[in-house]
N, C-alpha and C positions, 0 to 999 in steps of 0.2 A: 752455373753455382753462384750464388751472390757473394764477393770477397766481405770478408769482414772488417769493420772499420777499426784501425789500430787505435788501442785504448791509450791516452794521454797518461805519461809516466808522471807518478806519484810524487808531489813535492815531498822531501825530506826535511827536517827539524834544520839541518844544518844547510841545505839548497835555501830554505827560505830567510835564513839568518845572513846568510850571504847576499842577498838579493836585497833585502831591506838595508843592510849596512851598506851598498853601495847606490843606493836611489840618490841622487842629485850629483853623486859627486866623481862617478865613473862613466868610461865610455861603452859603447855597445860589446867591442869585444872582452872585454872585462866582465861584462854580464853572462856571455855567450861561455864561458870560460868556467867562470864560478858556479855557475846552475846545473850544471849535471849536461852539459851539450845541449839543452833546449833551445828551439827557434826563437827567433826575438817575437814572434807573435805568441808564442806561451809564455813569455817573458811579459809581456806587455799585460796580455789578457790578466795573468798576475798581480801584477802591480792595478790595473784597472778594477779590478775586483775589491782589492785592499786598500786603495787609495782614492778611487773614483778619478776625477781629472789632476793631471799633473805628472801620470806616468813617469818617464826615467828622470825629468827634472825636477821632482818635489822638493822644494827647500831649496830651489838653486836660482839663479839667476844668468839668462844671456848678457852679453854687454850692452845690448841696446835695451835691455829692461830695466839693466842698473842705471842706464843714464835718464831713462825716464824716471825711476824713481828718486835719485839722486840729484839730478840737474847737472851731473859732472860732464863733462865730454870723454868720446871715448880715447881720445888721447890722455885725458887726466888719468883715466881709470888704469891704464896701459902702465903709465909711468908710476902709478901707486903698487901697481903688482909686482911691476919688473924690482921696485925700490925693497918691497918685501919681500921678494924671494917667492911668490906664489907660485904654485902649478895648478894651473887650471886646466881641466880634464873638457875632452871634445867628445862629442856624440858621433864618432867617425872619422876618417882622415880629412874630410871638409867640413864637418859638421860646426856650428856655433862653440863657440868657448862656455863651459859651464862653471860660474862661481859659486860658491857655497854661501849660506848666511853668516857662517863665520868670516870667509875672506872678503866678504861684501863690508861686515862690521869693522873690519882692519883696514881697508880701502877708506872708508868714510872717516873713519878717525885719524888717519895718515892724511889724507887731503887737507882737513880742517885744520892742521897745523903745519902745512908746508905752502910755501910759495914759490914761483919761478923768482920772484924781485921779493923778499922778505920786505925790506925797507920799504916799497910801493904797495905792498900785498897783493901783487898782481901773479895772474897763473900764466901768463905769456907776454911776449913782446906786443907794446901799442899798437906797432904798424902791421907787423906780419903774423901775429899770434904763436908764433914756435917756441918750442919750452926746449929745444933740442941744442939751441946756440945760447952760448951765456950772456947774462944781463952785462949792458957795459956801462949806461947811463943812461936817466931821465925815463926810466921804463923801458929802454931801448935795448934789443940785441946789438951783437958787434956789427953785424952788417948794417941792419937798420940805422945805428948810430952813424956809421959813416954817409949811409945816403942822406942822412939829414943833415949833416954838418956840410955836404956838397950842396944842398937843397936851399940852406942858409945862404950860401957865401953867393949863389946862383942871384938870390933875391936883395943882397946887397947888404946884409947884417950879420953879426956873429953867430955864432952856435951856441953858445953858452946858454946856459939860463938865466944866470947873472945878467949877461949882456942884454937879454931880451927884456926881462923884467926894468932895466933902467929906462930901455928902450920906450917901451909901453908907457912908464911914467912917466917921460919928456913927451910924449905923444897928450898925453892926457891933461898934462900940465897948460898945453896950449891952449886946450877948449873950442878947439876949432872942428868939433866932431859931429855928425850927425846922432841921432838917438840911436839908432841902427850901429851905428859905428861904436857909439859909447858901450851899449852891450857886448860887443864882440871885446871891447878892449877888457871888459870887468872879467868874461871869461877867460879872456886868454891870461889874464894875469893870475886869476885864481888857480888856475892848472898850474901855470910855473911858478906860485909859491908854495904848491903842493909837491914840488920838484917832478913835475912830469913833463916830457916833450909836447911841443905842439904838433899837431898834425898838418898835415899838408894844406888844408883849407883855411887853417889858422896862419900859416906862413903866407898864405897869397892876400890875405886880409892885411897881414901886418906891413908887408911890402909896398901896397897901394896907400897905406896911411904915412910911410917916411914921406919928408918934405923933399 
């Protein structure tokens, strides 16, 4: 005798409302609980019929998608989400975090006005790109600023931006540089004038030009 195939459970208006309200913001366990104990396949097929492509994450984004869409890095997005006290759903215990359109807009607005170093309009340390340690000076975090001071002393000149600007002015006034060296001095001076510390290659150049 042929076993009769079990007919799918009809969707009630309440179950449909719970399903559509949760699309894009809720995890798989939420769907199973709120949609009458249906299997995930049944839930997904219903979503596919109603919304075509998109499934569980219609109107929402993963962190990777948000990186591509906005140009902000994962660390910036996570920092903004934490500052805004956002709660991101996950599609399963190890699934990707899902960020809603509303949360995306809040993140972009927050990052548009927030900087790790507001005076320099930087989102991270110039040397190590960290946002976790506080800004110390010249666009460097506390740790990198200490490294910067040691690097300057090792090369025989002071670590303050003022001292380095005076040093470059003195070298420039001597007028004995090659064209390449003159270009370097102009770039380094422009960076210092903007209040930003030099990178290590700049420090090496500067050390070579000291009489």
